[in-house]
C-alpha positions in Angstrom: 1.6 -5.1 -21.9 -1.2 -3.2 -20.1 -0.8 0.2 -18.4 -2.7 1.2 -15.4 -2.9 3.7 -12.5 -3.5 3.0 -8.8 -3.0 5.2 -5.7 -1.5 7.8 -8.0 1.2 5.5 -9.3 1.6 4.1 -12.8 2.2 0.5 -13.6 3.0 -1.8 -16.6 1.5 -5.2 -16.3 1.7 -8.5 -18.1 -2.0 -9.0 -17.5 -5.0 -6.6 -17.6 -6.0 -5.4 -14.1 -9.7 -4.6 -14.5 -10.2 -2.8 -11.1 -7.5 -0.3 -11.9 -7.7 2.8 -14.0 -6.3 2.4 -17.5 -3.3 4.6 -18.4 -1.2 5.5 -21.4 2.1 3.8 -22.0 5.2 5.7 -20.9 7.2 6.1 -17.7 6.0 3.8 -14.9 6.5 3.5 -11.2 6.3 -0.3 -10.9 5.9 -3.5 -13.0 3.7 -6.5 -12.6 5.1 -9.8 -14.0 3.6 -13.2 -14.4 6.2 -15.9 -13.8 6.5 -19.6 -13.2 9.2 -19.2 -10.6 9.7 -16.4 -8.1 13.1 -14.7 -7.3 14.9 -15.4 -4.0 15.3 -12.9 -1.2 18.4 -10.6 -1.6 18.5 -10.2 2.2 17.2 -12.6 4.8 13.6 -11.8 5.8 13.1 -10.3 9.3 9.7 -11.9 9.6 8.9 -15.5 8.6 5.3 -16.8 9.0 3.6 -19.8 7.5 2.3 -17.9 4.4 4.4 -14.7 4.4 8.0 -13.6 4.7 9.3 -10.1 4.5 11.9 -7.5 5.4 11.9 -3.7 4.6 12.5 -4.1 0.9 11.2 -7.6 -0.1 7.9 -9.3 0.6 6.6 -12.8 -0.2 3.0 -13.8 0.3 1.4 -17.2 -0.5 -2.3 -18.0 -0.9 -2.5 -21.8 -1.1 -4.0 -23.2 -4.4 -4.2 -19.6 -5.7 -0.9 -17.8 -6.2 2.4 -16.7 -4.6 3.4 -13.0 -4.8 6.8 -11.4 -4.5 7.3 -7.6 -4.1 10.7 -5.9 -4.2 11.6 -2.3 -3.4 8.2 -0.9 -4.4 9.1 -1.3 -8.0 8.5 -4.9 -9.0 5.7 -7.4 -8.3 5.9 -11.0 -9.5 2.9 -13.3 -9.5 3.3 -17.1 -9.7 -0.2 -18.5 -10.3 -1.3 -21.9 -8.9 -4.8 -21.8 -10.6 -6.5 -20.3 -13.6 -9.0 -18.5 -11.4 -7.8 -15.0 -12.1 -10.5 -13.4 -10.1 -9.0 -15.0 -6.9 -5.5 -14.3 -8.0 -6.2 -10.6 -8.5 -8.2 -10.3 -5.4 -5.1 -11.0 -3.2 -2.9 -9.0 -5.6 -5.1 -5.9 -5.1 -5.3 -6.3 -1.3 -1.9 -7.6 -0.3 0.8 -7.2 -3.0 -0.2 -3.6 -3.7 -0.2 -2.8 0.1 3.3 -4.2 0.4 4.5 -2.2 -2.6 3.1 1.0 -1.0 4.9 0.3 2.3 8.2 -0.3 0.5 7.8 3.2 -1.1 7.2 4.7 2.4 3.5 5.3 1.6 1.0 4.5 4.3 -2.4 3.2 3.2 -5.4 3.5 5.6 -8.6 1.6 6.1 -10.9 4.4 4.8 -13.7 5.0 2.4 -14.4 8.5 1.3 -16.9 10.9 -0.4 -16.3 14.0 -2.4 -17.5 17.4 -1.1 -16.6 20.2 -3.5 -12.9 20.5 -3.8 -12.2 18.1 -0.9 -13.0 14.8 0.7 -14.4 13.4 3.9 -12.9 10.1 5.0 -14.8 7.4 6.8 -12.5 5.2 8.8 -13.3 1.9 10.5 -12.3 -1.8 10.6 -13.7 -4.2 8.0 -17.4 -4.9 8.2 -18.2 -1.8 10.3 -20.1 -0.1 7.5 -17.6 2.2 5.7 -18.8 1.2 2.2 -22.5 1.2 3.1 -22.3 4.7 4.7 -20.4 6.0 1.7 -23.0 4.7 -0.7 -25.8 6.2 1.4 -24.0 9.5 1.4 -23.7 9.2 -2.4 -27.5 9.0 -2.4 -27.5 12.4 -0.6 -25.3 13.9 -3.4 -21.7 13.2 -2.3 -19.9 11.1 -5.0 -17.8 8.1 -3.8 -14.1 9.1 -3.7 -12.6 5.8 -2.7 -13.7 2.5 -1.1 -11.9 0.7 1.8 -8.4 2.2 1.3 -6.6 5.4 0.5 -3.3 7.0 0.9 -3.3 9.9 3.4 -0.3 12.1 3.4 0.9 15.7 4.1 1.8 18.0 1.2 2.8 21.6 1.8 1.2 21.6 5.2 -2.1 20.2 4.0 -3.6 16.8 4.6 -4.3 15.1 1.3 -5.8 11.8 0.2 -5.2 9.7 -2.9 -7.9 7.2 -3.8 -7.1 3.5 -4.4 -9.0 2.5 -7.6 -12.5 2.6 -9.0 -14.0 -0.5 -7.4 -16.4 -0.7 -4.5 -16.2 -3.9 -2.5 -19.6 -4.7 -0.9 -21.1 -7.5 1.1 -24.5 -8.7 -0.1 -26.2 -6.8 2.7 -24.6 -3.6 1.5 -25.8 -4.2 -2.1 -29.3 -4.7 -0.8 -29.2 -1.5 1.3 -28.2 1.0 -1.4 -29.7 2.6 -4.4 -26.6 4.2 -6.0 -25.8 1.3 -8.3 -27.8 -1.3 -10.1 -27.3 -4.7 -8.4 -27.0 -6.2 -11.9 -23.7 -4.3 -12.3 -22.2 -6.1 -9.3 -20.0 -9.2 -9.7 -19.0 -11.8 -7.1 -15.3 -11.2 -6.3 -14.7 -14.8 -5.1 -17.0 -17.8 -5.5 -17.0 -18.9 -1.9 -17.4 -15.4 -0.4 -20.5 -13.3 -0.5 -18.6 -10.1 -1.4 -19.2 -8.3 -4.6 -17.4 -5.7 -6.7 -18.9 -2.6 -8.4 -16.8 -0.7 -10.9 -17.2 3.1 -11.2 -14.4 4.0 -13.6 -16.5 6.7 -15.4 -17.1 8.7 -12.2 -13.7 8.1 -10.6 -11.5 11.1 -9.8 -7.9 9.8 -9.5 -6.1 12.9 -8.3 -5.3 13.7 -4.7 -7.8 15.9 -2.8 -7.5 17.9 0.4 -9.0 16.1 3.4 -11.7 18.1 5.2 -12.0 15.7 8.2 -11.9 12.0 9.3 -15.1 10.4 10.7 -14.6 7.2 12.7 -17.5 4.8 12.5 -18.5 2.5 15.4 -21.3 0.1 16.2 -22.2 1.1 19.8 -25.1 2.1 22.0 -28.8 2.2 21.3 -29.0 5.4 19.2 -27.0 7.4 16.6 -24.5 9.8 18.2 -21.9 12.0 16.6 -19.3 13.9 18.5 -16.0 15.6 17.8 -12.9 13.9 19.3 -9.6 15.3 20.4 -6.5 15.1 18.1 -4.9 12.6 20.5 -7.9 10.3 20.4 -8.1 10.7 16.6 -4.5 9.9 16.3 -4.9 6.6 18.2 -7.8 5.6 16.0 -5.9 6.5 12.9 -3.0 4.3 13.9 -5.4 1.4 14.5 -6.8 1.8 11.0 -3.6 1.6 9.1 -4.2 -0.9 6.3 -2.2 -4.2 7.0 -0.7 -2.5 10.1 0.5 -5.9 11.2 3.4 -5.5 8.7 4.6 -2.1 10.0 7.1 -3.5 12.5 8.7 -6.1 10.2 8.9 -3.7 7.3 10.5 -1.0 9.6 7.9 1.6 9.0 7.2 2.6 12.6 8.8 6.0 12.4 7.3 6.8 9.0 3.8 5.9 10.4 4.3 7.9 13.6 5.5 11.1 11.9 2.6 10.9 9.4 -0.1 10.3 11.9 1.2 13.0 14.3 1.2 15.5 11.5 -2.3 14.5 10.2 -3.7 14.9 13.8 -2.4 18.5 14.0 -4.0 19.6 10.8 -7.5 18.1 10.4 -10.6 17.5 12.7 -11.9 14.2 13.8 -15.4 12.9 14.7 -16.7 9.7 16.2 -20.0 8.6 14.7 -21.8 5.7 16.4 -24.9 3.7 15.3 -26.7 0.8 17.0 -25.2 -2.6 16.2 -27.3 -5.0 14.2 -30.0 -2.5 13.2 -30.7 -1.1 9.7 -30.0 2.5 10.4 -27.7 3.5 7.6 -30.2 5.9 6.1 -30.6 7.8 9.3 -26.9 7.5 10.0 -25.8 9.0 6.7 -28.3 11.8 7.2 -26.9 12.6 10.7 -23.3 12.6 9.3 -24.4 14.9 6.5 -26.4 17.4 8.7 -24.1 17.4 11.7 -20.7 17.3 10.0 -20.5 17.7 6.2 -23.1 20.4 5.8 -21.9 22.3 8.8 -18.1 22.1 8.3 -17.7 21.3 4.6 -17.9 24.8 3.2 
């Protein structure tokens, strides 16, 4: 049995989960089991699609020729492998099974990367392939350690907006690897053979505890020059809703009210910015500098 931590939760697993933070044995929040046959639904799924079926407490997800995953009540995850390629099996486990487990526990993951700034964090939010990871890595070169890559839990605690990081692995496209100096490219590994996306572990620098959120910066590729502007809470709220991780599951898993209450509360408590850079141009150095000088250095104290 292997023990790990992810999103602030502890798990016991039949297999080692290299991307996660190792943990001591003891009380756990959920279990990961490797099985040859998956359990049946206790209640009929409310959503049935070609490769996924789910309701508010159970979730089944199939990746043909790779594995099928079953998640129940945020406490149990079963994996039924269809290959010996564990890199691919775990890739979809990290991205989908874990997200389903979080939703079942009424926790909302967001599409964000983030950097540490003193006792708090700045979150960078955007859809995939917009430049969250690259921008975070360029900010690391300016002295802001990476807090999380691609996803984090954002929540309210005692009137403060907080964020819990996912796990210590950066997921980077080849172009991102070539456009950063924070990590040696030799330390990167290809996540899946047919996809030019790579993983970089940073376990030794990872800070797993929740941190106060100083602000959320939305990233866009738009216009002919770099622009950074504050945006109203109502606009920030809309963008935050659009960047819920796996938000297409919210309705079928009956999490609409949970999401709405959380996003409304976040929007009342932290500032938002929109940072735009020209599409298709290598401006990440200048972009990260502008974010630092116009936002982090000014408002991060």
